[in-house]
N, CA, C and O atoms as a Tripos MOL2 file, in Angstrom:
@<TRIPOS>MOLECULE
protein
  224   223    56     0     0
PROTEIN
NO_CHARGES

@<TRIPOS>ATOM
      1 N         101.2160   27.8900   99.6900 N.3       1 UNK1
      2 CA        100.7610   29.1880  100.1160 C.3       1 UNK1
      3 C          99.4090   29.4410   99.4710 C.2       1 UNK1
      4 O          99.1670   29.0080   98.3440 O.2       1 UNK1
      5 N          98.5580   30.1160  100.1510 N.am      2 UNK2
      6 CA         97.2420   30.4940   99.6400 C.3       2 UNK2
      7 C          97.3030   31.9580   99.1990 C.2       2 UNK2
      8 O          97.8640   32.8070   99.8900 O.2       2 UNK2
      9 N          96.7150   32.2300   98.0370 N.am      3 UNK3
     10 CA         96.7160   33.5840   97.4870 C.3       3 UNK3
     11 C          95.2990   34.1250   97.5030 C.2       3 UNK3
     12 O          94.3680   33.4560   97.0540 O.2       3 UNK3
     13 N          95.1360   35.3200   98.0140 N.am      4 UNK4
     14 CA         93.8460   35.9950   98.0060 C.3       4 UNK4
     15 C          93.8920   37.0110   96.8710 C.2       4 UNK4
     16 O          94.5500   38.0450   96.9860 O.2       4 UNK4
     17 N          93.1970   36.7200   95.7760 N.am      5 UNK5
     18 CA         93.2690   37.5620   94.5890 C.3       5 UNK5
     19 C          91.9840   37.4440   93.7800 C.2       5 UNK5
     20 O          91.0990   36.6630   94.1260 O.2       5 UNK5
     21 N          91.8820   38.2130   92.7110 N.am      6 UNK6
     22 CA         90.7630   38.1290   91.7870 C.3       6 UNK6
     23 C          90.9420   36.8950   90.9160 C.2       6 UNK6
     24 O          92.0700   36.4620   90.6820 O.2       6 UNK6
     25 N          89.8400   36.3220   90.4330 N.am      7 UNK7
     26 CA         89.8900   35.1010   89.6230 C.3       7 UNK7
     27 C          90.7400   35.2810   88.3700 C.2       7 UNK7
     28 O          91.4130   34.3380   87.9530 O.2       7 UNK7
     29 N          90.7300   36.4490   87.7670 N.am      8 UNK8
     30 CA         91.4860   36.6600   86.5330 C.3       8 UNK8
     31 C          92.9730   36.9500   86.7880 C.2       8 UNK8
     32 O          93.7300   37.1720   85.8430 O.2       8 UNK8
     33 N          93.3880   36.9490   88.0550 N.am      9 UNK9
     34 CA         94.7910   37.2360   88.3860 C.3       9 UNK9
     35 C          95.4060   36.1130   89.2320 C.2       9 UNK9
     36 O          96.1400   36.3950   90.1790 O.2       9 UNK9
     37 N          95.1190   34.8450   88.9050 N.am     10 UNK10
     38 CA         95.6770   33.7180   89.6410 C.3      10 UNK10
     39 C          96.9880   33.2980   88.9780 C.2      10 UNK10
     40 O          96.9850   32.8480   87.8320 O.2      10 UNK10
     41 N          98.1020   33.4420   89.6870 N.am     11 UNK11
     42 CA         99.3820   33.0460   89.1050 C.3      11 UNK11
     43 C          99.4530   31.5330   88.9090 C.2      11 UNK11
     44 O          98.8770   30.7700   89.6850 O.2      11 UNK11
     45 N         100.1660   31.1070   87.8620 N.am     12 UNK12
     46 CA        100.3320   29.6810   87.6090 C.3      12 UNK12
     47 C         101.2920   29.0900   88.6380 C.2      12 UNK12
     48 O         102.1190   29.8140   89.1930 O.2      12 UNK12
     49 N         101.1940   27.7780   88.9020 N.am     13 UNK13
     50 CA        102.1410   27.1400   89.8240 C.3      13 UNK13
     51 C         103.5800   27.3660   89.3480 C.2      13 UNK13
     52 O         103.8590   27.3440   88.1490 O.2      13 UNK13
     53 N         104.4640   27.5780   90.2830 N.am     14 UNK14
     54 CA        105.8630   27.8210   89.9650 C.3      14 UNK14
     55 C         106.2200   29.2920   89.8620 C.2      14 UNK14
     56 O         107.3780   29.6380   89.6300 O.2      14 UNK14
     57 N         105.2130   30.1750   90.0370 N.am     15 UNK15
     58 CA        105.4790   31.6130   90.0030 C.3      15 UNK15
     59 C         106.4700   31.9630   91.1070 C.2      15 UNK15
     60 O         106.3220   31.5270   92.2480 O.2      15 UNK15
     61 N         107.4710   32.7480   90.7600 N.am     16 UNK16
     62 CA        108.5030   33.1270   91.7310 C.3      16 UNK16
     63 C         107.9620   34.1390   92.7320 C.2      16 UNK16
     64 O         107.2510   35.0760   92.3680 O.2      16 UNK16
     65 N         108.3100   33.9340   94.0020 N.am     17 UNK17
     66 CA        107.9090   34.8400   95.0690 C.3      17 UNK17
     67 C         109.1240   35.1890   95.9150 C.2      17 UNK17
     68 O         110.1490   34.5090   95.8660 O.2      17 UNK17
     69 N         108.9950   36.2480   96.6820 N.am     18 UNK18
     70 CA        109.9990   36.6530   97.6540 C.3      18 UNK18
     71 C         109.3570   36.5320   99.0250 C.2      18 UNK18
     72 O         108.2780   37.0770   99.2610 O.2      18 UNK18
     73 N         110.0170   35.8190   99.9290 N.am     19 UNK19
     74 CA        109.5040   35.6110  101.2850 C.3      19 UNK19
     75 C         110.4070   36.3790  102.2450 C.2      19 UNK19
     76 O         111.6290   36.2300  102.2060 O.2      19 UNK19
     77 N         109.8060   37.2010  103.1080 N.am     20 UNK20
     78 CA        110.5710   37.9590  104.0950 C.3      20 UNK20
     79 C         109.7030   38.2110  105.3190 C.2      20 UNK20
     80 O         108.5300   37.8380  105.3380 O.2      20 UNK20
     81 N         110.2570   38.8250  106.3130 N.am     21 UNK21
     82 CA        109.5010   39.1790  107.5160 C.3      21 UNK21
     83 C         109.5430   40.6870  107.7070 C.2      21 UNK21
     84 O         110.4800   41.3580  107.2760 O.2      21 UNK21
     85 N         108.5090   41.2050  108.3590 N.am     22 UNK22
     86 CA        108.5030   42.6300  108.6730 C.3      22 UNK22
     87 C         109.1270   42.8510  110.0410 C.2      22 UNK22
     88 O         109.6310   41.9090  110.6530 O.2      22 UNK22
     89 N         109.0990   44.0710  110.5180 N.am     23 UNK23
     90 CA        109.7420   44.4070  111.8000 C.3      23 UNK23
     91 C         109.0950   43.7150  112.9940 C.2      23 UNK23
     92 O         109.7170   43.6000  114.0500 O.2      23 UNK23
     93 N         107.8420   43.2500  112.8390 N.am     24 UNK24
     94 CA        107.1600   42.5330  113.9180 C.3      24 UNK24
     95 C         107.3590   41.0210  113.8320 C.2      24 UNK24
     96 O         106.8800   40.2750  114.6860 O.2      24 UNK24
     97 N         108.0740   40.5730  112.7900 N.am     25 UNK25
     98 CA        108.3100   39.1490  112.6210 C.3      25 UNK25
     99 C         107.2360   38.4250  111.8270 C.2      25 UNK25
    100 O         107.2820   37.2020  111.6930 O.2      25 UNK25
    101 N         106.2580   39.1780  111.2920 N.am     26 UNK26
    102 CA        105.2090   38.5660  110.4720 C.3      26 UNK26
    103 C         105.7830   38.1570  109.1220 C.2      26 UNK26
    104 O         106.5710   38.8930  108.5280 O.2      26 UNK26
    105 N         105.3910   36.9940  108.6440 N.am     27 UNK27
    106 CA        105.8520   36.4840  107.3630 C.3      27 UNK27
    107 C         105.1130   37.1860  106.2280 C.2      27 UNK27
    108 O         103.8850   37.2770  106.2460 O.2      27 UNK27
    109 N         105.8450   37.6710  105.2600 N.am     28 UNK28
    110 CA        105.2730   38.3590  104.1020 C.3      28 UNK28
    111 C         105.7330   37.6560  102.8290 C.2      28 UNK28
    112 O         106.8960   37.2690  102.7180 O.2      28 UNK28
    113 N         104.8340   37.4910  101.8760 N.am     29 UNK29
    114 CA        105.1560   36.8670  100.6010 C.3      29 UNK29
    115 C         104.6880   37.8020   99.4940 C.2      29 UNK29
    116 O         103.5240   38.2010   99.4590 O.2      29 UNK29
    117 N         105.5940   38.1480   98.5970 N.am     30 UNK30
    118 CA        105.2760   39.0260   97.4700 C.3      30 UNK30
    119 C         105.6730   38.3420   96.1740 C.2      30 UNK30
    120 O         106.5940   37.5260   96.1530 O.2      30 UNK30
    121 N         104.9760   38.6780   95.0900 N.am     31 UNK31
    122 CA        105.4010   38.2170   93.7760 C.3      31 UNK31
    123 C         106.7530   38.8550   93.4680 C.2      31 UNK31
    124 O         106.9790   40.0220   93.7890 O.2      31 UNK31
    125 N         107.6470   38.0940   92.8490 N.am     32 UNK32
    126 CA        108.9810   38.5850   92.5260 C.3      32 UNK32
    127 C         108.8750   39.6330   91.4090 C.2      32 UNK32
    128 O         108.5210   39.2850   90.2830 O.2      32 UNK32
    129 N         109.1710   40.9030   91.6970 N.am     33 UNK33
    130 CA        109.0260   41.9470   90.6790 C.3      33 UNK33
    131 C         110.0450   41.8210   89.5470 C.2      33 UNK33
    132 O         109.8790   42.4480   88.5010 O.2      33 UNK33
    133 N         111.0960   41.0230   89.7370 N.am     34 UNK34
    134 CA        112.1180   40.8490   88.7040 C.3      34 UNK34
    135 C         111.7160   39.7960   87.6650 C.2      34 UNK34
    136 O         112.3900   39.6400   86.6470 O.2      34 UNK34
    137 N         110.6250   39.0790   87.9200 N.am     35 UNK35
    138 CA        110.1680   38.0180   87.0080 C.3      35 UNK35
    139 C         108.7720   38.3480   86.5000 C.2      35 UNK35
    140 O         107.9160   38.7730   87.2770 O.2      35 UNK35
    141 N         108.5310   38.1590   85.2050 N.am     36 UNK36
    142 CA        107.1670   38.3760   84.6990 C.3      36 UNK36
    143 C         106.2140   37.3340   85.2760 C.2      36 UNK36
    144 O         106.5690   36.1620   85.3980 O.2      36 UNK36
    145 N         105.0210   37.7560   85.6260 N.am     37 UNK37
    146 CA        104.0340   36.8580   86.2060 C.3      37 UNK37
    147 C         103.1270   36.3390   85.0860 C.2      37 UNK37
    148 O         102.6240   37.1110   84.2700 O.2      37 UNK37
    149 N         102.9280   35.0210   85.0630 N.am     38 UNK38
    150 CA        102.0120   34.4080   84.1110 C.3      38 UNK38
    151 C         100.7660   34.0010   84.8920 C.2      38 UNK38
    152 O         100.8600   33.3490   85.9320 O.2      38 UNK38
    153 N          99.6060   34.3900   84.3850 N.am     39 UNK39
    154 CA         98.3410   34.0870   85.0510 C.3      39 UNK39
    155 C          97.6030   32.9880   84.2880 C.2      39 UNK39
    156 O          97.8080   32.8200   83.0860 O.2      39 UNK39
    157 N          96.7390   32.2360   84.9900 N.am     40 UNK40
    158 CA         95.9030   31.2370   84.3460 C.3      40 UNK40
    159 C          95.1010   31.9160   83.2310 C.2      40 UNK40
    160 O          94.5020   32.9720   83.4360 O.2      40 UNK40
    161 N          95.1000   31.2950   82.0550 N.am     41 UNK41
    162 CA         94.3680   31.8970   80.9380 C.3      41 UNK41
    163 C          92.8700   31.6120   81.0230 C.2      41 UNK41
    164 O          92.0690   32.3860   80.4990 O.2      41 UNK41
    165 N          92.4810   30.5220   81.6720 N.am     42 UNK42
    166 CA         91.0640   30.1760   81.8130 C.3      42 UNK42
    167 C          90.7210   30.1430   83.2980 C.2      42 UNK42
    168 O          90.9130   29.1260   83.9640 O.2      42 UNK42
    169 N          90.2210   31.2450   83.8040 N.am     43 UNK43
    170 CA         89.9520   31.3640   85.2380 C.3      43 UNK43
    171 C          88.4720   31.2250   85.5710 C.2      43 UNK43
    172 O          88.0640   31.4980   86.7000 O.2      43 UNK43
    173 N          87.6610   30.8010   84.5990 N.am     44 UNK44
    174 CA         86.2060   30.7250   84.8300 C.3      44 UNK44
    175 C          85.8430   29.8470   86.0220 C.2      44 UNK44
    176 O          84.9040   30.1600   86.7530 O.2      44 UNK44
    177 N          86.5820   28.7400   86.2300 N.am     45 UNK45
    178 CA         86.2200   27.8540   87.3380 C.3      45 UNK45
    179 C          86.4790   28.4810   88.7120 C.2      45 UNK45
    180 O          85.9900   27.9780   89.7230 O.2      45 UNK45
    181 N          87.2390   29.5670   88.7520 N.am     46 UNK46
    182 CA         87.5220   30.2480   90.0180 C.3      46 UNK46
    183 C          86.6290   31.4580   90.2480 C.2      46 UNK46
    184 O          86.6050   32.0020   91.3520 O.2      46 UNK46
    185 N          85.9000   31.8860   89.2350 N.am     47 UNK47
    186 CA         85.0460   33.0720   89.3550 C.3      47 UNK47
    187 C          83.7900   32.7290   90.1380 C.2      47 UNK47
    188 O          83.2280   31.6450   89.9840 O.2      47 UNK47
    189 N          83.3540   33.6590   90.9780 N.am     48 UNK48
    190 CA         82.1340   33.4630   91.7510 C.3      48 UNK48
    191 C          80.9630   34.1150   91.0300 C.2      48 UNK48
    192 O          81.1100   35.1510   90.3820 O.2      48 UNK48
    193 N          79.8010   33.4880   91.1530 N.am     49 UNK49
    194 CA         78.5830   34.0440   90.5950 C.3      49 UNK49
    195 C          78.1470   35.2200   91.4540 C.2      49 UNK49
    196 O          78.0130   35.0870   92.6700 O.2      49 UNK49
    197 N          77.9280   36.3490   90.8390 N.am     50 UNK50
    198 CA         77.4930   37.5370   91.5790 C.3      50 UNK50
    199 C          76.0010   37.7660   91.4440 C.2      50 UNK50
    200 O          75.5110   38.8500   91.7630 O.2      50 UNK50
    201 N          75.2600   36.7510   90.9710 N.am     51 UNK51
    202 CA         73.8310   36.8780   90.7430 C.3      51 UNK51
    203 C          72.9970   36.9670   92.0040 C.2      51 UNK51
    204 O          71.8320   37.3560   91.9250 O.2      51 UNK51
    205 N          73.5300   36.6290   93.1500 N.am     52 UNK52
    206 CA         72.7800   36.7230   94.3840 C.3      52 UNK52
    207 C          72.1390   35.4250   94.8060 C.2      52 UNK52
    208 O          72.1020   35.1070   95.9950 O.2      52 UNK52
    209 N          71.6310   34.6650   93.8460 N.am     53 UNK53
    210 CA         71.0360   33.3670   94.1570 C.3      53 UNK53
    211 C          69.8410   33.4700   95.0780 C.2      53 UNK53
    212 O          69.1510   34.4890   95.1040 O.2      53 UNK53
    213 N          69.5960   32.4140   95.8350 N.am     54 UNK54
    214 CA         68.4800   32.4090   96.7620 C.3      54 UNK54
    215 C          67.1910   32.0030   96.0870 C.2      54 UNK54
    216 O          67.1470   31.7900   94.8760 O.2      54 UNK54
    217 N          66.1500   31.8990   96.8760 N.am     55 UNK55
    218 CA         64.8460   31.5340   96.3340 C.3      55 UNK55
    219 C          63.8020   32.4900   96.8870 C.2      55 UNK55
    220 O          64.0060   33.1420   97.9120 O.2      55 UNK55
    221 N          62.6900   32.5570   96.1890 N.am     56 UNK56
    222 CA         61.6290   33.4830   96.6400 C.3      56 UNK56
    223 C          60.5920   32.7470   97.4190 C.2      56 UNK56
    224 O          59.6230   33.3500   97.8810 O.2      56 UNK56
@<TRIPOS>BOND
     1     1     2 1
     2     2     3 1
     3     3     4 2
     4     3     5 am
     5     5     6 1
     6     6     7 1
     7     7     8 2
     8     7     9 am
     9     9    10 1
    10    10    11 1
    11    11    12 2
    12    11    13 am
    13    13    14 1
    14    14    15 1
    15    15    16 2
    16    15    17 am
    17    17    18 1
    18    18    19 1
    19    19    20 2
    20    19    21 am
    21    21    22 1
    22    22    23 1
    23    23    24 2
    24    23    25 am
    25    25    26 1
    26    26    27 1
    27    27    28 2
    28    27    29 am
    29    29    30 1
    30    30    31 1
    31    31    32 2
    32    31    33 am
    33    33    34 1
    34    34    35 1
    35    35    36 2
    36    35    37 am
    37    37    38 1
    38    38    39 1
    39    39    40 2
    40    39    41 am
    41    41    42 1
    42    42    43 1
    43    43    44 2
    44    43    45 am
    45    45    46 1
    46    46    47 1
    47    47    48 2
    48    47    49 am
    49    49    50 1
    50    50    51 1
    51    51    52 2
    52    51    53 am
    53    53    54 1
    54    54    55 1
    55    55    56 2
    56    55    57 am
    57    57    58 1
    58    58    59 1
    59    59    60 2
    60    59    61 am
    61    61    62 1
    62    62    63 1
    63    63    64 2
    64    63    65 am
    65    65    66 1
    66    66    67 1
    67    67    68 2
    68    67    69 am
    69    69    70 1
    70    70    71 1
    71    71    72 2
    72    71    73 am
    73    73    74 1
    74    74    75 1
    75    75    76 2
    76    75    77 am
    77    77    78 1
    78    78    79 1
    79    79    80 2
    80    79    81 am
    81    81    82 1
    82    82    83 1
    83    83    84 2
    84    83    85 am
    85    85    86 1
    86    86    87 1
    87    87    88 2
    88    87    89 am
    89    89    90 1
    90    90    91 1
    91    91    92 2
    92    91    93 am
    93    93    94 1
    94    94    95 1
    95    95    96 2
    96    95    97 am
    97    97    98 1
    98    98    99 1
    99    99   100 2
   100    99   101 am
   101   101   102 1
   102   102   103 1
   103   103   104 2
   104   103   105 am
   105   105   106 1
   106   106   107 1
   107   107   108 2
   108   107   109 am
   109   109   110 1
   110   110   111 1
   111   111   112 2
   112   111   113 am
   113   113   114 1
   114   114   115 1
   115   115   116 2
   116   115   117 am
   117   117   118 1
   118   118   119 1
   119   119   120 2
   120   119   121 am
   121   121   122 1
   122   122   123 1
   123   123   124 2
   124   123   125 am
   125   125   126 1
   126   126   127 1
   127   127   128 2
   128   127   129 am
   129   129   130 1
   130   130   131 1
   131   131   132 2
   132   131   133 am
   133   133   134 1
   134   134   135 1
   135   135   136 2
   136   135   137 am
   137   137   138 1
   138   138   139 1
   139   139   140 2
   140   139   141 am
   141   141   142 1
   142   142   143 1
   143   143   144 2
   144   143   145 am
   145   145   146 1
   146   146   147 1
   147   147   148 2
   148   147   149 am
   149   149   150 1
   150   150   151 1
   151   151   152 2
   152   151   153 am
   153   153   154 1
   154   154   155 1
   155   155   156 2
   156   155   157 am
   157   157   158 1
   158   158   159 1
   159   159   160 2
   160   159   161 am
   161   161   162 1
   162   162   163 1
   163   163   164 2
   164   163   165 am
   165   165   166 1
   166   166   167 1
   167   167   168 2
   168   167   169 am
   169   169   170 1
   170   170   171 1
   171   171   172 2
   172   171   173 am
   173   173   174 1
   174   174   175 1
   175   175   176 2
   176   175   177 am
   177   177   178 1
   178   178   179 1
   179   179   180 2
   180   179   181 am
   181   181   182 1
   182   182   183 1
   183   183   184 2
   184   183   185 am
   185   185   186 1
   186   186   187 1
   187   187   188 2
   188   187   189 am
   189   189   190 1
   190   190   191 1
   191   191   192 2
   192   191   193 am
   193   193   194 1
   194   194   195 1
   195   195   196 2
   196   195   197 am
   197   197   198 1
   198   198   199 1
   199   199   200 2
   200   199   201 am
   201   201   202 1
   202   202   203 1
   203   203   204 2
   204   203   205 am
   205   205   206 1
   206   206   207 1
   207   207   208 2
   208   207   209 am
   209   209   210 1
   210   210   211 1
   211   211   212 2
   212   211   213 am
   213   213   214 1
   214   214   215 1
   215   215   216 2
   216   215   217 am
   217   217   218 1
   218   218   219 1
   219   219   220 2
   220   219   221 am
   221   221   222 1
   222   222   223 1
   223   223   224 2
@<TRIPOS>SUBSTRUCTURE
     1 UNK1         2 RESIDUE 1 A UNK
     2 UNK2         6 RESIDUE 1 A UNK
     3 UNK3        10 RESIDUE 1 A UNK
     4 UNK4        14 RESIDUE 1 A UNK
     5 UNK5        18 RESIDUE 1 A UNK
     6 UNK6        22 RESIDUE 1 A UNK
     7 UNK7        26 RESIDUE 1 A UNK
     8 UNK8        30 RESIDUE 1 A UNK
     9 UNK9        34 RESIDUE 1 A UNK
    10 UNK10       38 RESIDUE 1 A UNK
    11 UNK11       42 RESIDUE 1 A UNK
    12 UNK12       46 RESIDUE 1 A UNK
    13 UNK13       50 RESIDUE 1 A UNK
    14 UNK14       54 RESIDUE 1 A UNK
    15 UNK15       58 RESIDUE 1 A UNK
    16 UNK16       62 RESIDUE 1 A UNK
    17 UNK17       66 RESIDUE 1 A UNK
    18 UNK18       70 RESIDUE 1 A UNK
    19 UNK19       74 RESIDUE 1 A UNK
    20 UNK20       78 RESIDUE 1 A UNK
    21 UNK21       82 RESIDUE 1 A UNK
    22 UNK22       86 RESIDUE 1 A UNK
    23 UNK23       90 RESIDUE 1 A UNK
    24 UNK24       94 RESIDUE 1 A UNK
    25 UNK25       98 RESIDUE 1 A UNK
    26 UNK26      102 RESIDUE 1 A UNK
    27 UNK27      106 RESIDUE 1 A UNK
    28 UNK28      110 RESIDUE 1 A UNK
    29 UNK29      114 RESIDUE 1 A UNK
    30 UNK30      118 RESIDUE 1 A UNK
    31 UNK31      122 RESIDUE 1 A UNK
    32 UNK32      126 RESIDUE 1 A UNK
    33 UNK33      130 RESIDUE 1 A UNK
    34 UNK34      134 RESIDUE 1 A UNK
    35 UNK35      138 RESIDUE 1 A UNK
    36 UNK36      142 RESIDUE 1 A UNK
    37 UNK37      146 RESIDUE 1 A UNK
    38 UNK38      150 RESIDUE 1 A UNK
    39 UNK39      154 RESIDUE 1 A UNK
    40 UNK40      158 RESIDUE 1 A UNK
    41 UNK41      162 RESIDUE 1 A UNK
    42 UNK42      166 RESIDUE 1 A UNK
    43 UNK43      170 RESIDUE 1 A UNK
    44 UNK44      174 RESIDUE 1 A UNK
    45 UNK45      178 RESIDUE 1 A UNK
    46 UNK46      182 RESIDUE 1 A UNK
    47 UNK47      186 RESIDUE 1 A UNK
    48 UNK48      190 RESIDUE 1 A UNK
    49 UNK49      194 RESIDUE 1 A UNK
    50 UNK50      198 RESIDUE 1 A UNK
    51 UNK51      202 RESIDUE 1 A UNK
    52 UNK52      206 RESIDUE 1 A UNK
    53 UNK53      210 RESIDUE 1 A UNK
    54 UNK54      214 RESIDUE 1 A UNK
    55 UNK55      218 RESIDUE 1 A UNK
    56 UNK56      222 RESIDUE 1 A UNK
């Protein structure tokens, strides 16, 4: 599964999730609220540079 999140909030592999469907049949995945979530402690490699870049 792909997670769309902030770099400092990337769950480690093996994080428990709950998979269900909504009334339209769309698949939904949520973090399991009954289990504490452990996040990567070093997320620098996932952070994007906000400097703008480019050349003049």
